[in-house]
N, C-alpha and C positions, 0 to 999 in steps of 0.2 A: 504494500500500500504506500503510495507516494507521501512524503512528508508534507504536511500543510505549511505553506509559506508564512513565515512570521510577519506580522504587521510592521511596516516601516516605522521607525521611531520618529521620522520626520513629521508624521501625522500627529504626534503627541507633544511636539516641541512647543514651548510657550510662544504666543503670538509675537511678543516683542523680542524674542531670540536671546542669545547670549549677550552679556554685558560687553560693550565695546566703546573704547574711547578713540582709537586710531583706525580709520578706515583703510581698506586696501590701497587707496589712492594717497594715503599719508595725511588725510585731513583729520584734525583733532576736534572732536565734538564732545560735549558733556553727556553723561548718562545719569539720570536722576536716581537710579537704583544703587549707585555706589559713588563715594566721594574719591576723587583723584587727589592723592597727596600733592602738596604744593612743592615740596623740595624733592625733585627727581633729577638725577644726573643723566640726561639723555645721551650724552656722549659716551659715558661709561657703559650704558646699556648697549649702545650700538657697537662699541669696541669689543665688548665681551661676546656679543652675538657673532660678529664677523670672525673673531679668532676661534670661537668654538666651531664654526662651520669649516674653517680651514683645518682644524684638528680632525674633524670627521672625514674630510676629503682625503687628507694624508693617510689616515688609518685605513681607509678603504684601499688606497693605492698600495700600502704596505701589505695588506692581506692578499691582494691580487699578485704581488711579487713573491708570495710565499713566506713572508716574514711573520704573519699572524695566521693563526688557524681559523679565526672567525672575527667578524666585526659587526655589531648591531648599530646601524646608522641612526642618527637623530635628525637628519636633514628635514626641515619643515617644522621642527619642534623647538627651535632655538629660543623663540620668544617665551614659550611656556616655561622652559627651564631657567633661563636667565632672569626673567621677570620674577619668578618664585624665589630664586636664590637671592636676589637683591632685597627681598623682604625679610630675610632672616636676621636675627640678632646673633651676635658672636657666640653666645652660650647655647643657642638652640641646637638640637640634634637632628640630623638628617638620616633617613633610611631610604636608600635608592633601590631601583631595580637594577638592570644591567645596561640601561641606555642613558643614564643621567650624566653624560659627559659634560654637559653645560653647567650643571650644578656643581660637579666636582671641580671644574675650572674656576667657578666663582668662589668656591670655598678655599681655593689656593692649593689644591693638590698638584703635584708634579704630573703633568700629562703623560709622561713616559710611564709612570706607575700604572696608568690605566691600560697601557699596551701589554704590560707584563702578564696580566691575567689571560688575555686572549692569545698571547704567544706561548703560554704554558710555562713561563719563567717563575711565576709565583702562584700561591694559593689565594692571594687577596691583593697584596701589593702596598698596603699602607696601614698605619695605626689609626683606627676610627676615632680615637680620642684627640689626636693631634689637631685635626681640622673639624671635629664634630661632624664627621661624614662617615657613615657606616660602609662596610664592604658591599660590593655589588652582590645582588641576590639573583641567582639564576632560577630558583624554584619559584614559579609564578604564585604571587600572593603571600609567600612566607614572610616577607619583610613587614607586612601589615601587623602581624602578631608580635614581631620583634619590637615594632614601634609602640604598640599598645603596652607591652610589658615594660618598656623603658619609661613610658609616660606614667605608669603606675608607680614606678620608682621615684619619679619626680614628686608625685603627691606625697609619698611617704617621707621624702627628704625635705618636704615643706619649702619648695622653691617655686611655688606659684601663688599668685594672689596677694603678694606683699606690697605691691605698688612700687617696688624697686626695679627699675628698668634694666639695671645691670645684673640683677639676681634672678628674677623670674624667668622661667625657661619653658619652652614649648617644643614639641616634636613635629617635624614635617616629614611625611612619608609619601613617596611617589609610587604610583601604580598605573598600569595601563587598563584599557577597557576590558581586556581579556581576563584580568585578575578578578573582576567583579563576579565571574562565574565560579570562582574558587571558594571552597568552604572556609578557608583561613580568613579570607577578606571579610566575609559575612560575620564570622566569629569576632573579628577585630572590631567591626562596626558595633556589634552588640555589646562588647565589653566597654568600648570607649563611651558609649551612650549611658550604659547602666552605672558606670562609675564616674561619669562626667570628667573624662580625662583630657589633659591639655595636648591634644593631638589634632593635626590638620592632615586630612587625606587629600592628596593632590593627584587627581586622575587625569592623565593625558589621554583623552579619547581621540586616538588617531585613526578611528573608524574601522580598523582591521586587527583582529587577534590572529596573527599570521594570515591564514586564508579565510577566516570566519568574520564576516561583517558584524557590526554591533547589532544589527537588526535581528539576527538569529539568536542573540544572547538575552535580550530584554525587550519588553513591550513599552518601557518608559525610558525617558532620558536619564543619563547617569545621575545628574544632580538631584533628580526627584527621588531616587532610591534612599537618600538620607532620611526623608520624612518617615519612612516606615520604621526606622530605628530610633527616631525621636531627637534628631539634631539637624541643624541647618544644612542646606545644600545650595550651592550657587553655581551658575553656569557662566563662563566667560569665553570670549573669543580667544582661543589659544594661540592665535597668530598675532595678537595685539599684546606687546610686551607690557604696556601700561596697565591694561586691564588685569593681566596676570599678576603684576606687582601689587596693584591696589587691593585686589581680592585676597591675596595671600597675606599681605601686611595686616589687613583688618582681621582675618581669621586667626593669625598668630597672636595678635594683640589680645583678642578675646580669650584665646586659650591660656595665655600667660596670666591673665587676670582671674582665672577660675571659671570662665564662661563655657568650658567644655569643647567638644569636637566640632569640626566642620568638614564637609565634603565639598571640594572644589572640582568642578568639571571644566577642563580646558579643552574646548572643541578645536581640534587641530587635525593634522594629517601627516603621516610619514611618507614623504615623497619617494624615498628609496625603498627597497625591499625590506622585509622583516629583519633579515641578516644577509650577509654576503653569501650564505648557503641557500638562499631562497630566490625564487624567480616569480616576482609579483605579477608579471605579464600573463601568467597562467590563470589568474583569478580576478585581477582588477582591470576594469576598462580603462583604456588610455585617456579617454575623454575626461574621466573623473580626476585622474592625476593632473592633467593639464589645467583643469578648472582650479584645483587647489594650488598648483604652482603659480597661478596668477595672483594668489593671495599671500605671496611670499612674505614672511614676517620681517626679514632683514631689509627687503626692498621698501616696504611701507615706512619703516623708520628712517631709511635713507631719504626718501622723498620728503618726509616731514622736516628733517633737519635742513635739507637743501632749500625747501620753500621758506623756512624761517630765516635763512641766511646765516645760520650758526656755523656752517662749515664751508670750506672751499677745497680747491685742488690740493692744497698743502696737507689738509687733514686726511684726505683719502690716500694720498701718497704715503703718509705715515702709517696708515692702517695696512697698506700693501706691504710696506717694509716689515712691519711687525708680523704679518702673516708669513712672509718668507723666512724670517728668523725662526718662527715657531716650526715651520715645516722642516727646516734643517735640523733643529733640535730634536724633533720627533724621529726623523730618519736615523740620525746618529745614535740617539738614545736607545731606540728599539734594537738596533743591531748590536749594541754594546751590552744588552741585558745578558747576565750570565746564565749558562745552562744549569739548572738546579741539580744538586747532588741527589743521587738515587734514593737516599734515606729521608729527604726533606718531607715528602708527603706522609711518611709514617710518623716522623718526629713531631710534626706540626698539626696533627689531627686532634689529639687530645692533650690536655695539660700534663697528664701522666699516662704514658703508653701502657695499654692493657697487655696482659701476657700473650694473648692470641696475636695481637698486632706485632709484638716483639718477636714472636716466632716467625711470622710472615716476613718481617724485615730480615731476619737471619737467613731464611731460606732464599730470599731474593738476592741478598749479598753473596751467598754461596754460588748462586746461579751466575752472577756477573763475574765473580772471581774465577770461575771455570773457563772463562774466555768467550762467553756469549756476548754478542753485541747488544748495546742498549738500543732502545727505539730511535734515539737521536742519531746514533752511529749508523744504524741500518738505513735511515733516510739519507744520510750523507754519502753512504757507500753506493747508493743507487743514482746519485746525481751525476 
C-alpha cells in the first residue's frame, strides 16, 4: 500500500512568516515581533561570515584531494550560525552538532582542530572548557540531552537569575530539523520545560535531513513544536544574520534570568550536499536550490553594507586577503596534523581503561609488532 503523502508544512506556516529584518535585497526593515539590538557590529558579522565560508570551501577542497575523509558543508547557513554565536556571553556553553563550523570560528577555536576530526587525527580535537564549545556530536540529537544535563548543573550551581551579567550562564544547543524526529531531542524538550532550564534550542531547519524533507517528519512548523512542551518557540529567517542574532540574544537573556527554555527555528537551506559523501542531485530539485541560492545570507549583508556606504574596495580587498591567509593556514595545518598512535583510541575512550579494552589494546599491539601494516600504511602503500 503506497505511503500517504504528508501534508506540506508550508500550509501551516504563520501568515506573517519568519521574523526578518534584512531582506534578500539587503534592505533593512523593522519587525514588530522582535526588537533589533541597537549596538551591532555589522562589519564583524560580515567578516566572520565571509571567513567561515572560505573555511568551508577549503575543507571541501581538502576532502576532494584526499586529505579529509569527510566534510559536512555549512554553505547557506552562515548567517544562522554567526548570528547565534554573536549573541553568546563568554560564560555561556555551546553544544554543537557536526556542522557548526561558524560557531566554532566565532568562539575562537583553531580551525585546523576542526579538520582533525574529519581527517581521523583526533577523537575530538579541543578542550570544550577552553572556549565553552563542546565537541562535535555525530549521533543525531544526542547533544540535546548533553545540553539539558549541563543546564541542570547550572541550576544546581546557582549561576542563573542573579542579575549579574558576568555570572549568569545559559546553554545554547544546535540541532538540525532531522534531530526533531529523535527520541533524545523530545526527551530534552520535556526535561528542559519541566525543570525550567536555562537552555536555548537553536534548530537550523535547512529543509532536508539528508534525503528526507521536513514535510515527511512533521505536520507543523519547527517553532510550533515548542508549544506542546510548554515553552516559547520563535521562527526567524535563517539567512538574515540580524534576525538570528536578535532572537538568540533575547532567548539567552531570558534563560540566564531564570525564564526557562526557548526553541528557535532558523529557516534556512544547505546549498551543498549533506556531506561530501552525499549526492543531493538525486533527491533535491535544482530549481529549489537555485531559489535558495538567490537568498544568499552573505550577499544580502554585503548589499546592505554597500548601500549604507560603510565599506568600499579597500574593505573587500582586506577580506580577500584574510580569506587567502586562512586558506593557506588550513592547507598547511591539515597536512601537518600528526598521525595518531595506534593506542590513542583505546587510551582516550575512558578515564580509566577497563580490563577488556586493555586486553584488546595488547592484542592489537601484538598484531602490529608482528609486522602487519597499519591502515594508514596500507593506504600509503597503494598510492
